[in-house]
C-alpha positions as CSV (number, residue, x, y, z in Angstrom):
1,X,98.4,-40.8,-31.0
2,X,99.8,-38.2,-33.8
3,X,100.3,-35.3,-31.6
4,X,102.8,-37.9,-29.2
5,X,104.1,-38.8,-32.1
6,X,104.8,-35.3,-33.6
7,X,105.9,-33.9,-30.0
8,X,108.4,-37.0,-29.6
9,X,109.8,-35.9,-33.5
10,X,110.0,-32.4,-32.2
11,X,111.8,-33.0,-29.5
12,X,114.4,-35.6,-30.8
13,X,114.8,-33.0,-33.9
14,X,115.5,-30.1,-30.8
15,X,117.6,-32.5,-29.1
16,X,120.0,-33.9,-32.3
17,X,120.0,-30.7,-33.6
18,X,121.6,-29.3,-30.6
19,X,124.2,-32.0,-29.9
20,X,125.5,-31.3,-33.7
21,X,125.6,-27.9,-33.0
22,X,127.4,-28.1,-29.4
23,X,130.1,-30.4,-31.4
24,X,130.5,-28.0,-34.2
25,X,131.1,-25.1,-32.4
26,X,133.2,-27.2,-29.7
27,X,135.2,-28.7,-32.5
28,X,136.1,-25.2,-34.6
29,X,138.8,-24.3,-32.6
30,X,140.6,-28.0,-32.8
31,X,140.1,-27.7,-36.6
32,X,141.8,-24.5,-36.4
33,X,144.5,-25.9,-34.7
34,X,145.9,-28.2,-37.4
35,X,149.0,-28.0,-38.5
36,X,149.3,-27.3,-42.3
37,X,152.8,-28.4,-44.7
38,X,155.8,-27.9,-42.1
39,X,159.6,-28.5,-42.4
40,X,160.8,-31.6,-40.7
41,X,161.4,-31.8,-37.3
42,X,165.2,-32.3,-37.7
43,X,165.4,-29.1,-39.8
44,X,165.8,-29.0,-43.8
45,X,168.1,-28.1,-46.7
46,X,167.0,-27.1,-49.9
47,X,170.5,-28.0,-51.7
48,X,171.0,-31.5,-50.2
49,X,168.5,-33.5,-51.1
50,X,170.0,-36.8,-48.7
51,X,169.9,-34.2,-45.6
52,X,165.9,-33.7,-46.6
53,X,165.2,-37.1,-47.0
54,X,166.7,-38.0,-43.3
55,X,165.2,-35.0,-41.9
56,X,161.6,-36.6,-43.2
57,X,163.0,-40.0,-42.3
58,X,163.4,-39.2,-38.7
59,X,160.1,-37.8,-38.9
60,X,158.2,-41.2,-40.3
61,X,160.1,-43.4,-38.1
62,X,159.2,-41.2,-35.2
63,X,155.3,-41.1,-36.1
64,X,155.2,-44.4,-37.8
65,X,157.2,-45.8,-34.5
66,X,155.2,-45.0,-32.1
67,X,151.9,-45.9,-34.0
68,X,153.6,-49.5,-34.6
69,X,154.3,-50.1,-31.1
70,X,150.6,-48.8,-29.8
71,X,149.0,-51.3,-32.5
72,X,151.3,-54.3,-31.0
73,X,150.3,-53.5,-27.5
74,X,146.9,-53.5,-27.9
75,X,147.1,-56.7,-30.3
76,X,149.4,-58.0,-27.1
77,X,147.1,-57.3,-25.0
78,X,143.9,-58.8,-26.5
79,X,146.1,-61.9,-27.6
80,X,146.9,-62.2,-23.7
81,X,143.0,-61.7,-22.8
82,X,142.4,-64.3,-25.4
83,X,144.7,-67.3,-24.4
84,X,143.6,-65.9,-20.4
85,X,140.1,-67.2,-21.6
86,X,141.2,-70.5,-22.7
87,X,143.4,-71.1,-19.6
88,X,140.1,-70.3,-17.5
89,X,138.1,-72.6,-20.0
90,X,140.9,-75.4,-19.6
91,X,141.6,-75.3,-22.9
92,X,145.0,-74.0,-22.3
93,X,147.3,-74.5,-19.3
94,X,149.2,-71.6,-17.5
95,X,152.2,-72.0,-18.6
96,X,151.0,-70.9,-22.3
97,X,150.1,-67.9,-20.8
98,X,153.1,-67.6,-19.1
99,X,155.0,-68.1,-21.9
100,X,152.9,-66.0,-24.3
101,X,153.1,-62.9,-21.9
102,X,157.0,-63.2,-21.8
103,X,158.1,-63.3,-25.5
104,X,155.3,-60.9,-25.9
105,X,156.4,-58.1,-23.7
106,X,160.4,-58.7,-24.7
107,X,159.2,-58.3,-28.4
108,X,157.5,-54.9,-27.8
109,X,160.8,-53.6,-25.2
110,X,162.9,-54.5,-28.3
111,X,160.5,-52.9,-30.7
112,X,160.8,-49.9,-28.5
113,X,164.6,-50.2,-28.3
114,X,164.8,-50.2,-32.5
115,X,162.3,-47.3,-32.8
116,X,164.9,-45.3,-30.3
117,X,168.0,-46.9,-31.9
118,X,166.9,-45.8,-35.3
119,X,166.2,-42.1,-34.2
120,X,169.4,-41.8,-32.7
121,X,171.0,-42.8,-36.1
122,X,168.9,-40.6,-38.0
123,X,169.8,-37.7,-35.3
124,X,173.0,-38.3,-36.4
125,X,172.8,-38.1,-40.0
């Protein structure tokens, strides 16, 4: 029994060590390409603080808006799935699913439009 247990432990250790080593070697090139501090995408003017602020605001809206849209889309699909399950269990009606679907899709489209509109305003600033 001890020899079987020690054999299993050795194999488990070997497999774990090889997996950790492989992950470490594969991620090294990826970690090397992570950028450091850089200028904003809209450029920067050291003598004008307002232009620098708007340049960084563009990046904040670009990345934050994308993350926000992705998170709200995921929440929208999860919510619709829950309403669909309640329709299947006959707790809600199909009209609830349709109305939630239309309202949610409209809100996501308005959010996408708002992010694009604000990016357009910040490009001109």
